[in-house]
Structures are given as structure tokens and as C-alpha cells.
PDB file of all heavy atoms in Angstrom:
ATOM      1  N   MET A   1       0.853  -1.178   0.000  1.00  0.00           N
ATOM      2  CA  MET A   1       0.000   0.000   0.000  1.00  0.00           C
ATOM      3  C   MET A   1       0.903   1.246   0.000  1.00  0.00           C
ATOM      4  O   MET A   1       1.847   1.337   0.767  1.00  0.00           O
ATOM      5  CB  MET A   1      -0.890  -0.005   1.240  1.00  0.00           C
ATOM      6  CG  MET A   1      -1.761   1.228   1.278  1.00  0.00           C
ATOM      7  SD  MET A   1      -2.489   1.637   2.858  1.00  0.00           S
ATOM      8  CE  MET A   1      -3.851   0.607   3.026  1.00  0.00           C
ATOM      9  N   PRO A   2       0.615   2.213  -0.867  1.00  0.00           N
ATOM     10  CA  PRO A   2       1.450   3.426  -0.918  1.00  0.00           C
ATOM     11  C   PRO A   2       1.300   4.261   0.359  1.00  0.00           C
ATOM     12  O   PRO A   2       0.249   4.267   1.000  1.00  0.00           O
ATOM     13  CB  PRO A   2       0.918   4.183  -2.131  1.00  0.00           C
ATOM     14  CG  PRO A   2      -0.428   3.615  -2.410  1.00  0.00           C
ATOM     15  CD  PRO A   2      -0.450   2.221  -1.848  1.00  0.00           C
ATOM     16  N   ALA A   3       2.377   4.939   0.706  1.00  0.00           N
ATOM     17  CA  ALA A   3       2.340   5.825   1.873  1.00  0.00           C
ATOM     18  C   ALA A   3       1.435   7.014   1.592  1.00  0.00           C
ATOM     19  O   ALA A   3       1.304   7.461   0.450  1.00  0.00           O
ATOM     20  CB  ALA A   3       3.744   6.308   2.190  1.00  0.00           C
ATOM     21  N   LYS A   4       0.783   7.504   2.626  1.00  0.00           N
ATOM     22  CA  LYS A   4      -0.102   8.654   2.486  1.00  0.00           C
ATOM     23  C   LYS A   4       0.348   9.747   3.438  1.00  0.00           C
ATOM     24  O   LYS A   4       0.955   9.464   4.478  1.00  0.00           O
ATOM     25  CB  LYS A   4      -1.549   8.277   2.805  1.00  0.00           C
ATOM     26  CG  LYS A   4      -2.140   7.303   1.819  1.00  0.00           C
ATOM     27  CD  LYS A   4      -3.572   7.027   2.144  1.00  0.00           C
ATOM     28  CE  LYS A   4      -4.149   6.027   1.138  1.00  0.00           C
ATOM     29  NZ  LYS A   4      -5.563   5.816   1.356  1.00  0.00           N
ATOM     30  N   ALA A   5       0.045  10.971   3.077  1.00  0.00           N
ATOM     31  CA  ALA A   5       0.388  12.105   3.939  1.00  0.00           C
ATOM     32  C   ALA A   5      -0.706  13.157   3.823  1.00  0.00           C
ATOM     33  O   ALA A   5      -1.367  13.279   2.801  1.00  0.00           O
ATOM     34  CB  ALA A   5       1.720  12.704   3.519  1.00  0.00           C
ATOM     35  N   LEU A   6      -0.870  13.881   4.887  1.00  0.00           N
ATOM     36  CA  LEU A   6      -1.801  14.998   4.910  1.00  0.00           C
ATOM     37  C   LEU A   6      -1.002  16.231   5.304  1.00  0.00           C
ATOM     38  O   LEU A   6      -0.308  16.221   6.316  1.00  0.00           O
ATOM     39  CB  LEU A   6      -2.917  14.751   5.932  1.00  0.00           C
ATOM     40  CG  LEU A   6      -3.864  15.924   6.180  1.00  0.00           C
ATOM     41  CD1 LEU A   6      -4.724  16.167   4.947  1.00  0.00           C
ATOM     42  CD2 LEU A   6      -4.726  15.647   7.387  1.00  0.00           C
ATOM     43  N   VAL A   7      -1.072  17.266   4.491  1.00  0.00           N
ATOM     44  CA  VAL A   7      -0.364  18.511   4.774  1.00  0.00           C
ATOM     45  C   VAL A   7      -1.412  19.587   5.009  1.00  0.00           C
ATOM     46  O   VAL A   7      -2.224  19.868   4.135  1.00  0.00           O
ATOM     47  CB  VAL A   7       0.566  18.912   3.612  1.00  0.00           C
ATOM     48  CG1 VAL A   7       1.262  20.228   3.906  1.00  0.00           C
ATOM     49  CG2 VAL A   7       1.576  17.812   3.329  1.00  0.00           C
ATOM     50  N   VAL A   8      -1.396  20.152   6.198  1.00  0.00           N
ATOM     51  CA  VAL A   8      -2.320  21.234   6.542  1.00  0.00           C
ATOM     52  C   VAL A   8      -1.531  22.538   6.463  1.00  0.00           C
ATOM     53  O   VAL A   8      -0.483  22.664   7.102  1.00  0.00           O
ATOM     54  CB  VAL A   8      -2.909  21.041   7.957  1.00  0.00           C
ATOM     55  CG1 VAL A   8      -3.826  22.194   8.318  1.00  0.00           C
ATOM     56  CG2 VAL A   8      -3.661  19.724   8.031  1.00  0.00           C
ATOM     57  N   ILE A   9      -2.037  23.477   5.683  1.00  0.00           N
ATOM     58  CA  ILE A   9      -1.318  24.724   5.422  1.00  0.00           C
ATOM     59  C   ILE A   9      -2.139  25.908   5.921  1.00  0.00           C
ATOM     60  O   ILE A   9      -3.318  26.025   5.604  1.00  0.00           O
ATOM     61  CB  ILE A   9      -1.060  24.886   3.902  1.00  0.00           C
ATOM     62  CG1 ILE A   9      -0.204  23.734   3.387  1.00  0.00           C
ATOM     63  CG2 ILE A   9      -0.419  26.219   3.596  1.00  0.00           C
ATOM     64  CD1 ILE A   9      -0.090  23.682   1.882  1.00  0.00           C
ATOM     65  N   ASP A  10      -1.500  26.768   6.691  1.00  0.00           N
ATOM     66  CA  ASP A  10      -2.107  28.046   7.069  1.00  0.00           C
ATOM     67  C   ASP A  10      -1.777  29.008   5.930  1.00  0.00           C
ATOM     68  O   ASP A  10      -0.796  29.738   5.966  1.00  0.00           O
ATOM     69  CB  ASP A  10      -1.539  28.536   8.398  1.00  0.00           C
ATOM     70  CG  ASP A  10      -2.162  29.840   8.861  1.00  0.00           C
ATOM     71  OD1 ASP A  10      -2.852  30.502   8.059  1.00  0.00           O
ATOM     72  OD2 ASP A  10      -1.947  30.209  10.028  1.00  0.00           O
ATOM     73  N   TYR A  11      -2.601  28.961   4.892  1.00  0.00           N
ATOM     74  CA  TYR A  11      -2.303  29.654   3.646  1.00  0.00           C
ATOM     75  C   TYR A  11      -2.076  31.146   3.834  1.00  0.00           C
ATOM     76  O   TYR A  11      -1.127  31.713   3.292  1.00  0.00           O
ATOM     77  CB  TYR A  11      -3.439  29.413   2.636  1.00  0.00           C
ATOM     78  CG  TYR A  11      -3.134  30.027   1.299  1.00  0.00           C
ATOM     79  CD1 TYR A  11      -2.417  29.321   0.349  1.00  0.00           C
ATOM     80  CD2 TYR A  11      -3.536  31.327   0.991  1.00  0.00           C
ATOM     81  CE1 TYR A  11      -2.109  29.873  -0.867  1.00  0.00           C
ATOM     82  CE2 TYR A  11      -3.225  31.892  -0.230  1.00  0.00           C
ATOM     83  CZ  TYR A  11      -2.511  31.162  -1.153  1.00  0.00           C
ATOM     84  OH  TYR A  11      -2.195  31.726  -2.354  1.00  0.00           O
ATOM     85  N   GLN A  12      -2.932  31.797   4.593  1.00  0.00           N
ATOM     86  CA  GLN A  12      -2.837  33.250   4.749  1.00  0.00           C
ATOM     87  C   GLN A  12      -1.500  33.644   5.379  1.00  0.00           C
ATOM     88  O   GLN A  12      -0.851  34.576   4.910  1.00  0.00           O
ATOM     89  CB  GLN A  12      -4.001  33.767   5.604  1.00  0.00           C
ATOM     90  CG  GLN A  12      -4.106  35.270   5.635  1.00  0.00           C
ATOM     91  CD  GLN A  12      -4.546  35.867   4.302  1.00  0.00           C
ATOM     92  OE1 GLN A  12      -5.072  35.187   3.436  1.00  0.00           O
ATOM     93  NE2 GLN A  12      -4.308  37.141   4.135  1.00  0.00           N
ATOM     94  N   ASN A  13      -1.095  32.953   6.415  1.00  0.00           N
ATOM     95  CA  ASN A  13       0.176  33.291   7.056  1.00  0.00           C
ATOM     96  C   ASN A  13       1.370  32.992   6.163  1.00  0.00           C
ATOM     97  O   ASN A  13       2.322  33.766   6.117  1.00  0.00           O
ATOM     98  CB  ASN A  13       0.324  32.561   8.397  1.00  0.00           C
ATOM     99  CG  ASN A  13      -0.389  33.292   9.506  1.00  0.00           C
ATOM    100  OD1 ASN A  13      -0.549  34.503   9.470  1.00  0.00           O
ATOM    101  ND2 ASN A  13      -0.816  32.547  10.505  1.00  0.00           N
ATOM    102  N   ILE A  14       1.343  31.874   5.455  1.00  0.00           N
ATOM    103  CA  ILE A  14       2.437  31.570   4.531  1.00  0.00           C
ATOM    104  C   ILE A  14       2.519  32.641   3.454  1.00  0.00           C
ATOM    105  O   ILE A  14       3.593  33.152   3.141  1.00  0.00           O
ATOM    106  CB  ILE A  14       2.261  30.176   3.895  1.00  0.00           C
ATOM    107  CG1 ILE A  14       2.489  29.097   4.937  1.00  0.00           C
ATOM    108  CG2 ILE A  14       3.215  29.990   2.727  1.00  0.00           C
ATOM    109  CD1 ILE A  14       2.217  27.705   4.438  1.00  0.00           C
ATOM    110  N   HIS A  15       1.389  32.979   2.887  1.00  0.00           N
ATOM    111  CA  HIS A  15       1.354  33.968   1.810  1.00  0.00           C
ATOM    112  C   HIS A  15       1.896  35.318   2.275  1.00  0.00           C
ATOM    113  O   HIS A  15       2.786  35.901   1.649  1.00  0.00           O
ATOM    114  CB  HIS A  15      -0.086  34.110   1.295  1.00  0.00           C
ATOM    115  CG  HIS A  15      -0.280  35.243   0.353  1.00  0.00           C
ATOM    116  ND1 HIS A  15      -1.280  36.159   0.524  1.00  0.00           N
ATOM    117  CD2 HIS A  15       0.395  35.643  -0.748  1.00  0.00           C
ATOM    118  CE1 HIS A  15      -1.214  37.063  -0.444  1.00  0.00           C
ATOM    119  NE2 HIS A  15      -0.206  36.762  -1.219  1.00  0.00           N
ATOM    120  N   LEU A  16       1.393  35.825   3.381  1.00  0.00           N
ATOM    121  CA  LEU A  16       1.803  37.151   3.843  1.00  0.00           C
ATOM    122  C   LEU A  16       3.241  37.168   4.356  1.00  0.00           C
ATOM    123  O   LEU A  16       3.978  38.130   4.103  1.00  0.00           O
ATOM    124  CB  LEU A  16       0.836  37.653   4.918  1.00  0.00           C
ATOM    125  CG  LEU A  16      -0.594  37.894   4.435  1.00  0.00           C
ATOM    126  CD1 LEU A  16      -1.481  38.338   5.592  1.00  0.00           C
ATOM    127  CD2 LEU A  16      -0.644  38.904   3.295  1.00  0.00           C
ATOM    128  N   THR A  17       3.657  36.110   5.030  1.00  0.00           N
ATOM    129  CA  THR A  17       5.033  36.054   5.518  1.00  0.00           C
ATOM    130  C   THR A  17       6.020  35.954   4.360  1.00  0.00           C
ATOM    131  O   THR A  17       7.043  36.646   4.343  1.00  0.00           O
ATOM    132  CB  THR A  17       5.218  34.864   6.477  1.00  0.00           C
ATOM    133  OG1 THR A  17       4.318  35.025   7.575  1.00  0.00           O
ATOM    134  CG2 THR A  17       6.637  34.784   6.993  1.00  0.00           C
ATOM    135  N   ALA A  18       5.727  35.116   3.383  1.00  0.00           N
ATOM    136  CA  ALA A  18       6.608  34.984   2.218  1.00  0.00           C
ATOM    137  C   ALA A  18       6.675  36.298   1.445  1.00  0.00           C
ATOM    138  O   ALA A  18       7.755  36.712   1.003  1.00  0.00           O
ATOM    139  CB  ALA A  18       6.125  33.865   1.307  1.00  0.00           C
ATOM    140  N   HIS A  19       5.548  36.960   1.311  1.00  0.00           N
ATOM    141  CA  HIS A  19       5.533  38.244   0.609  1.00  0.00           C
ATOM    142  C   HIS A  19       6.409  39.262   1.339  1.00  0.00           C
ATOM    143  O   HIS A  19       7.234  39.940   0.730  1.00  0.00           O
ATOM    144  CB  HIS A  19       4.100  38.777   0.497  1.00  0.00           C
ATOM    145  CG  HIS A  19       4.034  40.154  -0.064  1.00  0.00           C
ATOM    146  ND1 HIS A  19       4.310  40.430  -1.379  1.00  0.00           N
ATOM    147  CD2 HIS A  19       3.748  41.340   0.509  1.00  0.00           C
ATOM    148  CE1 HIS A  19       4.198  41.729  -1.584  1.00  0.00           C
ATOM    149  NE2 HIS A  19       3.863  42.307  -0.443  1.00  0.00           N
ATOM    150  N   GLU A  20       6.224  39.339   2.647  1.00  0.00           N
ATOM    151  CA  GLU A  20       6.985  40.306   3.449  1.00  0.00           C
ATOM    152  C   GLU A  20       8.480  39.997   3.428  1.00  0.00           C
ATOM    153  O   GLU A  20       9.312  40.897   3.363  1.00  0.00           O
ATOM    154  CB  GLU A  20       6.453  40.254   4.873  1.00  0.00           C
ATOM    155  CG  GLU A  20       7.119  41.218   5.834  1.00  0.00           C
ATOM    156  CD  GLU A  20       6.526  41.089   7.220  1.00  0.00           C
ATOM    157  OE1 GLU A  20       5.309  41.310   7.375  1.00  0.00           O
ATOM    158  OE2 GLU A  20       7.291  40.743   8.150  1.00  0.00           O
ATOM    159  N   ARG A  21       8.804  38.712   3.468  1.00  0.00           N
ATOM    160  CA  ARG A  21      10.202  38.300   3.608  1.00  0.00           C
ATOM    161  C   ARG A  21      10.972  38.276   2.287  1.00  0.00           C
ATOM    162  O   ARG A  21      12.154  38.605   2.262  1.00  0.00           O
ATOM    163  CB  ARG A  21      10.208  36.905   4.227  1.00  0.00           C
ATOM    164  CG  ARG A  21      11.524  36.316   4.428  1.00  0.00           C
ATOM    165  CD  ARG A  21      11.833  36.266   5.882  1.00  0.00           C
ATOM    166  NE  ARG A  21      13.069  35.512   6.032  1.00  0.00           N
ATOM    167  CZ  ARG A  21      14.004  35.855   6.868  1.00  0.00           C
ATOM    168  NH1 ARG A  21      13.838  36.876   7.646  1.00  0.00           N
ATOM    169  NH2 ARG A  21      15.092  35.153   6.939  1.00  0.00           N
ATOM    170  N   PHE A  22      10.319  37.880   1.189  1.00  0.00           N
ATOM    171  CA  PHE A  22      11.052  37.607  -0.046  1.00  0.00           C
ATOM    172  C   PHE A  22      10.725  38.513  -1.228  1.00  0.00           C
ATOM    173  O   PHE A  22      11.515  38.588  -2.162  1.00  0.00           O
ATOM    174  CB  PHE A  22      10.848  36.144  -0.469  1.00  0.00           C
ATOM    175  CG  PHE A  22      11.312  35.158   0.555  1.00  0.00           C
ATOM    176  CD1 PHE A  22      10.416  34.376   1.240  1.00  0.00           C
ATOM    177  CD2 PHE A  22      12.657  35.026   0.837  1.00  0.00           C
ATOM    178  CE1 PHE A  22      10.835  33.464   2.196  1.00  0.00           C
ATOM    179  CE2 PHE A  22      13.105  34.121   1.794  1.00  0.00           C
ATOM    180  CZ  PHE A  22      12.190  33.337   2.470  1.00  0.00           C
ATOM    181  N   ALA A  23       9.573  39.159  -1.225  1.00  0.00           N
ATOM    182  CA  ALA A  23       9.191  39.965  -2.391  1.00  0.00           C
ATOM    183  C   ALA A  23       9.906  41.316  -2.354  1.00  0.00           C
ATOM    184  O   ALA A  23      10.067  41.909  -1.285  1.00  0.00           O
ATOM    185  CB  ALA A  23       7.680  40.176  -2.412  1.00  0.00           C
ATOM    186  N   PRO A  24      10.322  41.804  -3.516  1.00  0.00           N
ATOM    187  CA  PRO A  24      10.910  43.136  -3.563  1.00  0.00           C
ATOM    188  C   PRO A  24       9.903  44.196  -3.104  1.00  0.00           C
ATOM    189  O   PRO A  24       8.691  44.017  -3.259  1.00  0.00           O
ATOM    190  CB  PRO A  24      11.243  43.329  -5.043  1.00  0.00           C
ATOM    191  CG  PRO A  24      11.281  41.952  -5.619  1.00  0.00           C
ATOM    192  CD  PRO A  24      10.323  41.143  -4.811  1.00  0.00           C
ATOM    193  N   THR A  25      10.398  45.264  -2.553  1.00  0.00           N
ATOM    194  CA  THR A  25       9.545  46.356  -2.086  1.00  0.00           C
ATOM    195  C   THR A  25       8.640  46.839  -3.215  1.00  0.00           C
ATOM    196  O   THR A  25       9.090  47.008  -4.343  1.00  0.00           O
ATOM    197  CB  THR A  25      10.414  47.526  -1.580  1.00  0.00           C
ATOM    198  OG1 THR A  25      11.273  47.027  -0.552  1.00  0.00           O
ATOM    199  CG2 THR A  25       9.562  48.646  -1.033  1.00  0.00           C
ATOM    200  N   GLY A  26       7.381  47.036  -2.894  1.00  0.00           N
ATOM    201  CA  GLY A  26       6.422  47.526  -3.868  1.00  0.00           C
ATOM    202  C   GLY A  26       5.697  46.442  -4.646  1.00  0.00           C
ATOM    203  O   GLY A  26       4.795  46.743  -5.411  1.00  0.00           O
ATOM    204  N   THR A  27       6.081  45.183  -4.466  1.00  0.00           N
ATOM    205  CA  THR A  27       5.408  44.096  -5.164  1.00  0.00           C
ATOM    206  C   THR A  27       4.021  43.906  -4.572  1.00  0.00           C
ATOM    207  O   THR A  27       3.874  43.790  -3.361  1.00  0.00           O
ATOM    208  CB  THR A  27       6.197  42.774  -5.005  1.00  0.00           C
ATOM    209  OG1 THR A  27       7.521  42.959  -5.481  1.00  0.00           O
ATOM    210  CG2 THR A  27       5.526  41.642  -5.760  1.00  0.00           C
ATOM    211  N   PRO A  28       2.983  43.905  -5.418  1.00  0.00           N
ATOM    212  CA  PRO A  28       1.631  43.698  -4.881  1.00  0.00           C
ATOM    213  C   PRO A  28       1.479  42.291  -4.302  1.00  0.00           C
ATOM    214  O   PRO A  28       2.103  41.340  -4.775  1.00  0.00           O
ATOM    215  CB  PRO A  28       0.724  43.897  -6.094  1.00  0.00           C
ATOM    216  CG  PRO A  28       1.592  43.911  -7.291  1.00  0.00           C
ATOM    217  CD  PRO A  28       2.995  44.100  -6.852  1.00  0.00           C
ATOM    218  N   LYS A  29       0.665  42.182  -3.278  1.00  0.00           N
ATOM    219  CA  LYS A  29       0.488  40.894  -2.603  1.00  0.00           C
ATOM    220  C   LYS A  29      -0.078  39.824  -3.541  1.00  0.00           C
ATOM    221  O   LYS A  29       0.273  38.659  -3.428  1.00  0.00           O
ATOM    222  CB  LYS A  29      -0.400  41.062  -1.376  1.00  0.00           C
ATOM    223  CG  LYS A  29       0.317  41.750  -0.240  1.00  0.00           C
ATOM    224  CD  LYS A  29      -0.536  41.807   0.996  1.00  0.00           C
ATOM    225  CE  LYS A  29       0.196  42.417   2.153  1.00  0.00           C
ATOM    226  NZ  LYS A  29       0.576  43.797   2.018  1.00  0.00           N
ATOM    227  N   HIS A  30      -0.931  40.216  -4.476  1.00  0.00           N
ATOM    228  CA  HIS A  30      -1.517  39.213  -5.371  1.00  0.00           C
ATOM    229  C   HIS A  30      -0.487  38.632  -6.341  1.00  0.00           C
ATOM    230  O   HIS A  30      -0.744  37.628  -6.988  1.00  0.00           O
ATOM    231  CB  HIS A  30      -2.711  39.801  -6.138  1.00  0.00           C
ATOM    232  CG  HIS A  30      -2.320  40.798  -7.178  1.00  0.00           C
ATOM    233  ND1 HIS A  30      -2.210  42.145  -6.897  1.00  0.00           N
ATOM    234  CD2 HIS A  30      -2.002  40.648  -8.472  1.00  0.00           C
ATOM    235  CE1 HIS A  30      -1.851  42.786  -7.997  1.00  0.00           C
ATOM    236  NE2 HIS A  30      -1.713  41.895  -8.968  1.00  0.00           N
ATOM    237  N   ALA A  31       0.689  39.235  -6.417  1.00  0.00           N
ATOM    238  CA  ALA A  31       1.733  38.740  -7.318  1.00  0.00           C
ATOM    239  C   ALA A  31       2.616  37.689  -6.648  1.00  0.00           C
ATOM    240  O   ALA A  31       3.514  37.140  -7.281  1.00  0.00           O
ATOM    241  CB  ALA A  31       2.587  39.901  -7.808  1.00  0.00           C
ATOM    242  N   THR A  32       2.369  37.418  -5.358  1.00  0.00           N
ATOM    243  CA  THR A  32       3.221  36.469  -4.635  1.00  0.00           C
ATOM    244  C   THR A  32       2.394  35.345  -4.013  1.00  0.00           C
ATOM    245  O   THR A  32       2.646  34.937  -2.882  1.00  0.00           O
ATOM    246  CB  THR A  32       4.013  37.192  -3.527  1.00  0.00           C
ATOM    247  OG1 THR A  32       3.099  37.852  -2.655  1.00  0.00           O
ATOM    248  CG2 THR A  32       4.980  38.201  -4.104  1.00  0.00           C
ATOM    249  N   LEU A  33       1.436  34.841  -4.740  1.00  0.00           N
ATOM    250  CA  LEU A  33       0.585  33.769  -4.227  1.00  0.00           C
ATOM    251  C   LEU A  33       1.357  32.453  -4.178  1.00  0.00           C
ATOM    252  O   LEU A  33       2.253  32.201  -4.973  1.00  0.00           O
ATOM    253  CB  LEU A  33      -0.655  33.618  -5.102  1.00  0.00           C
ATOM    254  CG  LEU A  33      -1.558  34.846  -5.165  1.00  0.00           C
ATOM    255  CD1 LEU A  33      -2.708  34.599  -6.129  1.00  0.00           C
ATOM    256  CD2 LEU A  33      -2.077  35.216  -3.793  1.00  0.00           C
ATOM    257  N   ILE A  34       0.997  31.624  -3.221  1.00  0.00           N
ATOM    258  CA  ILE A  34       1.608  30.309  -3.043  1.00  0.00           C
ATOM    259  C   ILE A  34       0.669  29.265  -3.650  1.00  0.00           C
ATOM    260  O   ILE A  34      -0.538  29.336  -3.475  1.00  0.00           O
ATOM    261  CB  ILE A  34       1.781  30.010  -1.537  1.00  0.00           C
ATOM    262  CG1 ILE A  34       2.569  31.100  -0.834  1.00  0.00           C
ATOM    263  CG2 ILE A  34       2.404  28.642  -1.316  1.00  0.00           C
ATOM    264  CD1 ILE A  34       3.967  31.298  -1.308  1.00  0.00           C
ATOM    265  N   HIS A  35       1.227  28.300  -4.365  1.00  0.00           N
ATOM    266  CA  HIS A  35       0.421  27.217  -4.923  1.00  0.00           C
ATOM    267  C   HIS A  35       0.393  26.088  -3.889  1.00  0.00           C
ATOM    268  O   HIS A  35       1.413  25.427  -3.653  1.00  0.00           O
ATOM    269  CB  HIS A  35       1.034  26.726  -6.228  1.00  0.00           C
ATOM    270  CG  HIS A  35       0.138  25.809  -6.991  1.00  0.00           C
ATOM    271  ND1 HIS A  35      -0.183  24.544  -6.550  1.00  0.00           N
ATOM    272  CD2 HIS A  35      -0.519  25.972  -8.152  1.00  0.00           C
ATOM    273  CE1 HIS A  35      -0.985  23.972  -7.408  1.00  0.00           C
ATOM    274  NE2 HIS A  35      -1.210  24.818  -8.394  1.00  0.00           N
ATOM    275  N   PRO A  36      -0.751  25.852  -3.227  1.00  0.00           N
ATOM    276  CA  PRO A  36      -0.803  24.894  -2.116  1.00  0.00           C
ATOM    277  C   PRO A  36      -0.402  23.466  -2.486  1.00  0.00           C
ATOM    278  O   PRO A  36       0.293  22.806  -1.713  1.00  0.00           O
ATOM    279  CB  PRO A  36      -2.253  24.939  -1.649  1.00  0.00           C
ATOM    280  CG  PRO A  36      -2.885  26.097  -2.317  1.00  0.00           C
ATOM    281  CD  PRO A  36      -2.028  26.492  -3.469  1.00  0.00           C
ATOM    282  N   LEU A  37      -0.808  22.969  -3.641  1.00  0.00           N
ATOM    283  CA  LEU A  37      -0.456  21.601  -4.020  1.00  0.00           C
ATOM    284  C   LEU A  37       1.035  21.480  -4.296  1.00  0.00           C
ATOM    285  O   LEU A  37       1.680  20.515  -3.886  1.00  0.00           O
ATOM    286  CB  LEU A  37      -1.262  21.147  -5.237  1.00  0.00           C
ATOM    287  CG  LEU A  37      -1.000  19.721  -5.707  1.00  0.00           C
ATOM    288  CD1 LEU A  37      -1.283  18.711  -4.592  1.00  0.00           C
ATOM    289  CD2 LEU A  37      -1.826  19.405  -6.932  1.00  0.00           C
ATOM    290  N   TYR A  38       1.613  22.458  -4.980  1.00  0.00           N
ATOM    291  CA  TYR A  38       3.044  22.433  -5.238  1.00  0.00           C
ATOM    292  C   TYR A  38       3.834  22.459  -3.920  1.00  0.00           C
ATOM    293  O   TYR A  38       4.775  21.710  -3.728  1.00  0.00           O
ATOM    294  CB  TYR A  38       3.448  23.622  -6.113  1.00  0.00           C
ATOM    295  CG  TYR A  38       4.921  23.670  -6.404  1.00  0.00           C
ATOM    296  CD1 TYR A  38       5.480  22.829  -7.363  1.00  0.00           C
ATOM    297  CD2 TYR A  38       5.763  24.523  -5.720  1.00  0.00           C
ATOM    298  CE1 TYR A  38       6.833  22.840  -7.616  1.00  0.00           C
ATOM    299  CE2 TYR A  38       7.121  24.547  -5.968  1.00  0.00           C
ATOM    300  CZ  TYR A  38       7.656  23.717  -6.919  1.00  0.00           C
ATOM    301  OH  TYR A  38       8.998  23.715  -7.168  1.00  0.00           O
ATOM    302  N   LEU A  39       3.404  23.321  -2.993  1.00  0.00           N
ATOM    303  CA  LEU A  39       4.066  23.403  -1.691  1.00  0.00           C
ATOM    304  C   LEU A  39       3.958  22.075  -0.945  1.00  0.00           C
ATOM    305  O   LEU A  39       4.952  21.574  -0.417  1.00  0.00           O
ATOM    306  CB  LEU A  39       3.462  24.525  -0.853  1.00  0.00           C
ATOM    307  CG  LEU A  39       4.006  24.677   0.556  1.00  0.00           C
ATOM    308  CD1 LEU A  39       5.495  24.985   0.541  1.00  0.00           C
ATOM    309  CD2 LEU A  39       3.247  25.757   1.299  1.00  0.00           C
ATOM    310  N   ALA A  40       2.777  21.484  -0.913  1.00  0.00           N
ATOM    311  CA  ALA A  40       2.588  20.197  -0.230  1.00  0.00           C
ATOM    312  C   ALA A  40       3.467  19.114  -0.860  1.00  0.00           C
ATOM    313  O   ALA A  40       4.081  18.312  -0.143  1.00  0.00           O
ATOM    314  CB  ALA A  40       1.122  19.794  -0.259  1.00  0.00           C
ATOM    315  N   ASN A  41       3.538  19.070  -2.171  1.00  0.00           N
ATOM    316  CA  ASN A  41       4.381  18.080  -2.845  1.00  0.00           C
ATOM    317  C   ASN A  41       5.851  18.285  -2.503  1.00  0.00           C
ATOM    318  O   ASN A  41       6.604  17.322  -2.340  1.00  0.00           O
ATOM    319  CB  ASN A  41       4.176  18.126  -4.357  1.00  0.00           C
ATOM    320  CG  ASN A  41       2.881  17.489  -4.774  1.00  0.00           C
ATOM    321  OD1 ASN A  41       2.347  16.629  -4.090  1.00  0.00           O
ATOM    322  ND2 ASN A  41       2.344  17.917  -5.902  1.00  0.00           N
ATOM    323  N   GLN A  42       6.286  19.525  -2.393  1.00  0.00           N
ATOM    324  CA  GLN A  42       7.672  19.821  -2.017  1.00  0.00           C
ATOM    325  C   GLN A  42       7.953  19.353  -0.590  1.00  0.00           C
ATOM    326  O   GLN A  42       9.001  18.788  -0.308  1.00  0.00           O
ATOM    327  CB  GLN A  42       7.955  21.311  -2.144  1.00  0.00           C
ATOM    328  CG  GLN A  42       7.956  21.829  -3.566  1.00  0.00           C
ATOM    329  CD  GLN A  42       9.067  21.210  -4.391  1.00  0.00           C
ATOM    330  OE1 GLN A  42      10.216  21.215  -4.003  1.00  0.00           O
ATOM    331  NE2 GLN A  42       8.712  20.643  -5.533  1.00  0.00           N
ATOM    332  N   ILE A  43       7.025  19.592   0.316  1.00  0.00           N
ATOM    333  CA  ILE A  43       7.200  19.187   1.721  1.00  0.00           C
ATOM    334  C   ILE A  43       7.241  17.662   1.821  1.00  0.00           C
ATOM    335  O   ILE A  43       8.131  17.093   2.465  1.00  0.00           O
ATOM    336  CB  ILE A  43       6.069  19.760   2.595  1.00  0.00           C
ATOM    337  CG1 ILE A  43       6.207  21.281   2.670  1.00  0.00           C
ATOM    338  CG2 ILE A  43       6.082  19.134   3.967  1.00  0.00           C
ATOM    339  CD1 ILE A  43       5.000  21.984   3.275  1.00  0.00           C
ATOM    340  N   VAL A  44       6.313  16.978   1.181  1.00  0.00           N
ATOM    341  CA  VAL A  44       6.238  15.511   1.258  1.00  0.00           C
ATOM    342  C   VAL A  44       7.440  14.875   0.565  1.00  0.00           C
ATOM    343  O   VAL A  44       7.953  13.869   1.024  1.00  0.00           O
ATOM    344  CB  VAL A  44       4.907  15.007   0.658  1.00  0.00           C
ATOM    345  CG1 VAL A  44       4.901  13.499   0.515  1.00  0.00           C
ATOM    346  CG2 VAL A  44       3.743  15.469   1.511  1.00  0.00           C
ATOM    347  N   GLY A  45       7.903  15.490  -0.494  1.00  0.00           N
ATOM    348  CA  GLY A  45       9.048  14.947  -1.237  1.00  0.00           C
ATOM    349  C   GLY A  45      10.354  15.000  -0.480  1.00  0.00           C
ATOM    350  O   GLY A  45      11.308  14.325  -0.819  1.00  0.00           O
ATOM    351  N   ARG A  46      10.418  15.785   0.564  1.00  0.00           N
ATOM    352  CA  ARG A  46      11.658  15.902   1.347  1.00  0.00           C
ATOM    353  C   ARG A  46      11.675  14.807   2.355  1.00  0.00           C
ATOM    354  O   ARG A  46      12.316  14.483   3.130  1.00  0.00           O
ATOM    355  CB  ARG A  46      11.749  17.262   2.005  1.00  0.00           C
ATOM    356  CG  ARG A  46      11.608  18.376   1.006  1.00  0.00           C
ATOM    357  CD  ARG A  46      12.833  19.201   0.950  1.00  0.00           C
ATOM    358  NE  ARG A  46      12.628  20.207  -0.083  1.00  0.00           N
ATOM    359  CZ  ARG A  46      13.568  20.554  -0.912  1.00  0.00           C
ATOM    360  NH1 ARG A  46      14.732  20.044  -0.829  1.00  0.00           N
ATOM    361  NH2 ARG A  46      13.341  21.460  -1.816  1.00  0.00           N
TER     362      ARG A  46
END
């Protein structure tokens, strides 16, 4: 049976923290959205 995982993401906090931490000054928040499935796959793949 294949392994299963559940990833629970606090999307709003990830989005706003990543925007504040990594986006250049003046970048609109809607330009720094996180793709939840891609993020979950990256976490599980590690």
C-alpha cells in the first residue's frame, strides 16, 4: 500500500510572511501567491 500524507497549510500566514520576507519592495500581494499543491508536494518529497 502506498504511503499517504496529509499537509495542513495556514495559507494566509504563509502567503503574507513569504511576501513580506522575499518579495521586492512595492510588489503587490496578489503577485506572490503560493500554490498549495506544489508546496505540499515539495514538503512531502523531502
